[in-house]
ZAKE-237994 format. One line per field, with one value per residue (C-alpha): residue in one letter; chain; x, y, z. Coordinates in Angstrom, 3 decimals. Last residue first. Layout:
% ZAKE-237994
resn <- (A,...);
chain <- (A,...);
east <- (X,...);
north <- (Y,...);
up <- (Z,...);
//
This chain:
% ZAKE-237994
resn <- (S,F,E,Q,E,D,L,N,T,G,Q,R,P,L,G,T,F,L,P,M,G,L,D,V,L,Q,P,R,G,D,T,T,T,R,N,L,N,T,L,K,A,M,A,A,N,L,S,V,Q,L,G,E,V,E,G,L,W,G,N,A,R,A,E,T,I,R,E,R,L,N,R,I,I,E,I,L,R,P,R,Q,Q,P,D,L,Q,L,V,P,C,R,I,C,A,H,E,H,Q,C,P,T,G,Y,P,R,G,C,T,G,L,S,V,K,R,L,E,F,H,Q,Q,F,D,H,W,E,Q,E,T,P,E,R,Y,E,D,Q,P,R,D,A,R,R,R,D,L,F,G,R,Y,T,R,V,L,D,D,Q,F,V,A,L,Y,A,Q,T,T,T,L,T,K,H,G,L,I,R,A,A,I,H,V,P,L,G,G,T,V,A,E,T,A,F,M,R,R,F,D,H,P,T,Y,I,L,P,Q,G,A,Q,D,R,L,G,T,A,E,L,T,R,D,L,R,H,K,V,A,A,E,S,M,V,Q,P,Q,W,Y,P,R,R,Q,F,L,H,P,L,L,P,G,T,V,R,E,H,S,D,Y,R,A,I,L,P,I,K,G,G,N,A,D,R,L,R,K,I,I,T,A,L,V,S,A,L,E,P,S,M);
chain <- (A,A,A,A,A,A,A,A,A,A,A,A,A,A,A,A,A,A,A,A,A,A,A,A,A,A,A,A,A,A,A,A,A,A,A,A,A,A,A,A,A,A,A,A,A,A,A,A,A,A,A,A,A,A,A,A,A,A,A,A,A,A,A,A,A,A,A,A,A,A,A,A,A,A,A,A,A,A,A,A,A,A,A,A,A,A,A,A,A,A,A,A,A,A,A,A,A,A,A,A,A,A,A,A,A,A,A,A,A,A,A,A,A,A,A,A,A,A,A,A,A,A,A,A,A,A,A,A,A,A,A,A,A,A,A,A,A,A,A,A,A,A,A,A,A,A,A,A,A,A,A,A,A,A,A,A,A,A,A,A,A,A,A,A,A,A,A,A,A,A,A,A,A,A,A,A,A,A,A,A,A,A,A,A,A,A,A,A,A,A,A,A,A,A,A,A,A,A,A,A,A,A,A,A,A,A,A,A,A,A,A,A,A,A,A,A,A,A,A,A,A,A,A,A,A,A,A,A,A,A,A,A,A,A,A,A,A,A,A,A,A,A,A,A,A,A,A,A,A,A,A,A,A,A,A,A,A,A,A,A,A,A,A,A,A,A,A,A,A,A,A,A,A,A,A,A,A,A,A,A);
east <- (64.326,65.031,63.400,65.152,62.921,64.839,68.215,66.947,65.528,66.403,68.304,67.132,68.823,70.700,68.803,70.644,74.363,75.144,78.109,80.578,80.608,80.273,82.652,82.710,86.046,85.922,87.616,90.687,90.398,92.270,89.060,87.607,85.500,81.919,80.473,82.138,80.377,77.014,77.865,78.768,75.463,73.582,75.360,74.488,70.829,70.746,72.279,69.665,66.936,68.178,67.758,64.245,63.125,64.401,62.323,59.300,59.557,56.063,56.886,56.385,58.182,61.182,61.359,61.247,63.934,66.071,65.785,66.719,69.744,70.916,70.765,72.752,75.348,75.660,76.187,78.926,80.606,80.495,82.139,85.031,87.664,86.945,88.235,86.140,87.751,85.473,85.629,81.885,80.870,77.448,78.681,81.489,79.200,82.208,80.616,80.576,83.245,85.946,88.747,91.453,95.196,96.009,93.417,90.274,90.382,89.085,90.240,88.343,85.063,86.124,88.004,91.677,92.029,93.063,96.368,96.983,96.599,98.821,101.733,101.415,100.862,104.058,105.983,104.697,105.652,109.143,109.643,109.445,112.532,111.924,110.516,107.007,108.451,109.835,106.344,105.463,106.027,109.768,109.068,106.954,109.576,112.347,110.249,109.620,113.312,114.127,111.624,113.138,116.700,115.808,113.898,116.488,119.215,117.250,116.575,113.197,113.116,109.872,108.351,106.185,104.709,103.569,101.600,99.947,99.039,96.462,95.697,99.311,100.150,103.659,102.808,99.537,101.307,103.978,101.226,99.815,103.302,103.746,107.010,109.419,112.835,112.288,109.234,111.051,114.215,112.228,109.983,112.906,114.863,111.872,111.569,115.307,114.930,112.335,115.000,116.829,120.124,122.814,126.103,128.914,129.489,132.002,129.558,129.366,128.379,130.764,131.433,133.551,132.296,132.276,130.129,127.614,127.396,127.010,124.250,122.404,122.695,121.118,118.380,117.441,117.285,115.220,112.777,112.272,113.689,111.058,111.393,112.636,112.082,114.347,115.998,117.518,116.544,116.592,114.282,114.580,113.379,109.831,108.301,104.741,102.435,99.645,99.939,99.793,97.955,98.892,98.498,101.682,103.526,102.839,103.654,105.082,104.108,106.598,106.932,110.440,112.322,113.039,116.159,116.717,116.506,120.025,120.791,117.409,117.876,121.369,120.191,117.341,119.664,122.197,119.436,118.212,121.685,122.118,118.703,119.620,122.829,121.021,118.563,114.945);
north <- (116.141,114.606,115.329,114.392,113.691,110.887,112.616,115.813,118.776,122.442,122.935,120.782,117.488,117.096,115.186,116.649,116.772,118.315,116.798,119.186,119.241,116.263,117.778,115.411,114.618,113.976,110.844,111.599,112.233,115.555,117.590,115.958,112.819,112.104,114.324,112.104,109.025,110.783,112.016,108.492,107.163,109.925,109.014,105.328,106.159,108.493,105.833,103.300,105.936,106.628,102.979,102.745,106.010,104.952,101.801,103.872,106.223,107.638,111.070,112.950,110.188,110.453,114.243,114.032,111.322,113.480,116.441,114.259,112.886,116.400,117.505,114.412,115.078,118.716,117.549,115.193,118.054,120.242,117.409,117.016,118.343,115.377,113.046,109.903,106.478,104.493,100.796,100.605,101.572,103.214,106.741,105.210,103.646,102.691,99.404,98.154,95.445,97.758,95.619,93.953,94.117,96.189,96.154,98.367,101.347,104.021,107.466,110.680,112.190,113.042,109.819,108.792,105.003,105.242,106.842,103.970,101.445,103.502,103.006,99.232,99.302,101.337,98.878,95.981,97.759,98.545,94.914,93.735,92.174,88.549,87.503,86.591,84.335,82.049,80.788,80.773,77.939,78.557,82.230,81.398,79.017,81.582,84.304,82.163,81.300,84.991,85.625,82.923,84.129,87.768,86.994,84.495,87.096,89.695,87.433,86.095,84.852,82.965,82.755,85.867,84.162,81.286,83.556,85.319,81.957,81.431,78.584,77.567,73.986,74.017,71.235,72.930,76.241,74.480,73.088,76.602,77.877,75.404,73.411,74.376,74.512,78.142,76.962,74.123,76.125,78.968,76.700,74.653,77.791,79.182,76.009,76.138,79.609,78.286,76.227,79.462,80.553,82.965,83.292,84.928,88.614,89.740,92.102,89.810,86.875,84.651,80.902,79.593,76.051,75.206,78.202,77.216,73.698,74.953,77.338,74.540,72.258,74.900,75.700,72.010,71.703,74.887,73.700,70.467,67.142,64.415,61.994,58.412,56.522,55.652,59.047,61.490,59.280,61.406,62.289,64.224,61.493,61.269,57.854,58.858,58.250,60.829,64.467,65.890,69.205,72.587,74.286,76.292,73.760,70.950,67.679,65.035,61.382,58.572,55.630,54.182,53.749,50.069,47.959,46.967,50.442,51.936,50.699,51.906,55.427,55.763,54.408,56.918,59.810,58.758,58.390,61.886,63.316,61.508,62.661,66.238,66.043,64.411,67.342,66.874);
up <- (85.624,88.973,92.293,95.498,98.484,100.205,99.818,101.388,99.578,100.189,96.961,94.165,93.470,90.155,87.471,84.544,83.789,80.422,78.613,76.976,73.217,70.877,68.341,65.369,63.777,60.038,58.783,56.645,52.910,52.816,52.475,55.563,55.588,56.668,53.945,51.357,52.710,52.397,48.894,47.829,49.155,47.318,44.078,44.465,45.141,42.113,39.841,40.905,40.414,36.910,35.946,37.384,35.811,32.390,32.607,33.609,30.636,31.123,29.671,32.940,34.847,32.541,32.930,36.727,36.692,34.393,36.775,39.731,37.863,37.001,40.628,41.695,38.989,40.138,43.725,42.515,40.612,43.736,45.774,43.339,45.777,48.080,45.302,45.322,45.085,42.770,43.661,44.478,40.909,40.555,39.730,37.707,35.116,32.991,31.860,35.487,35.234,33.891,32.502,34.600,33.927,36.969,39.717,39.721,42.056,39.692,40.772,41.454,40.260,36.703,36.083,36.401,36.150,32.493,33.499,35.930,33.111,30.825,33.214,33.026,29.272,28.850,31.055,28.966,25.739,27.034,28.005,31.585,33.231,34.204,37.562,36.382,33.704,36.420,37.162,40.881,43.369,43.675,44.350,47.384,48.776,48.271,49.913,53.004,53.250,53.103,55.904,58.085,57.564,58.239,61.427,62.668,62.094,64.036,67.012,68.051,71.659,72.184,75.647,75.174,72.112,74.315,76.650,73.731,72.199,74.933,77.361,77.838,78.807,77.370,74.925,73.951,73.309,71.249,69.022,68.572,67.707,64.882,65.270,62.493,64.163,65.158,67.110,68.885,69.580,71.155,73.233,74.554,75.388,77.292,79.337,79.925,81.398,83.847,85.619,86.383,84.882,86.038,84.159,86.066,85.173,82.568,80.865,77.830,80.048,81.963,82.083,84.986,84.399,88.129,88.964,86.301,87.754,91.325,90.282,88.446,91.444,93.678,91.135,90.882,94.666,94.994,92.347,94.270,93.153,93.090,95.972,96.331,99.585,102.569,102.829,100.328,97.383,94.225,91.354,88.143,85.781,87.100,86.418,87.424,90.390,90.267,91.360,94.856,95.198,96.606,93.214,93.721,95.911,93.459,95.237,92.945,93.182,92.643,90.280,90.487,87.181,86.580,85.959,89.579,91.060,90.916,87.405,86.197,87.550,86.054,82.689,82.559,83.402,80.741,78.136,79.021,78.454,75.113,73.883,74.789,72.741,69.798,69.687,70.612);
//
């Protein structure tokens, strides 16, 4: 908590102790929502309207809060008097705690929330807080990385970077391997899972599949069983790529399937009652 809040709470504790012989009275609080009475606890917001202390109700706290705001004369940007509810301070506490570094899942446990969605609705994230937090995140990430990675690239390095993307262009589409990494599949693009097929190259893929089948037939006729096994792996990979390509449109988006209008069967025949309905 902030030093200002600690000072206020210390004042409240001292006031209660001075009025009760150095101790804070233990009293039970009745929850009007749950309709249960809680255990005896040293509640700080308590008063003694009659012969025994009682916990301040929500209405009493709201009434004193309204009187305090009225006495301050504070106004909002529209010129209207400020209006606060006790629940607003709960939201302020959650926002200041999380922006101050408290993990949101810990704040959820403190507030008694079962899900993080409820806690996130409590948090007020402002644009300047968003920018400041993200810049701090970037500064911490950059501090952990070598400074050489942030220097200006040389002409040779920039040429190699551009050349990498030129080498990724193959007959069936584009190779998706990351920059600075060699081909892990010995340029067997038909088997490679990172090959990004070009829908316009569908006829070429069909021609490759036809050629693979012819080579498998030739290998079997000559007894080249090892060749048959290798060609069959390539044929299975090509067929899988063709199946995935058939599921997409020419622009690469998933193809929409028209399911048509549903047909309702099992309707009762005319002339039959509800107990003698026949269904197809």
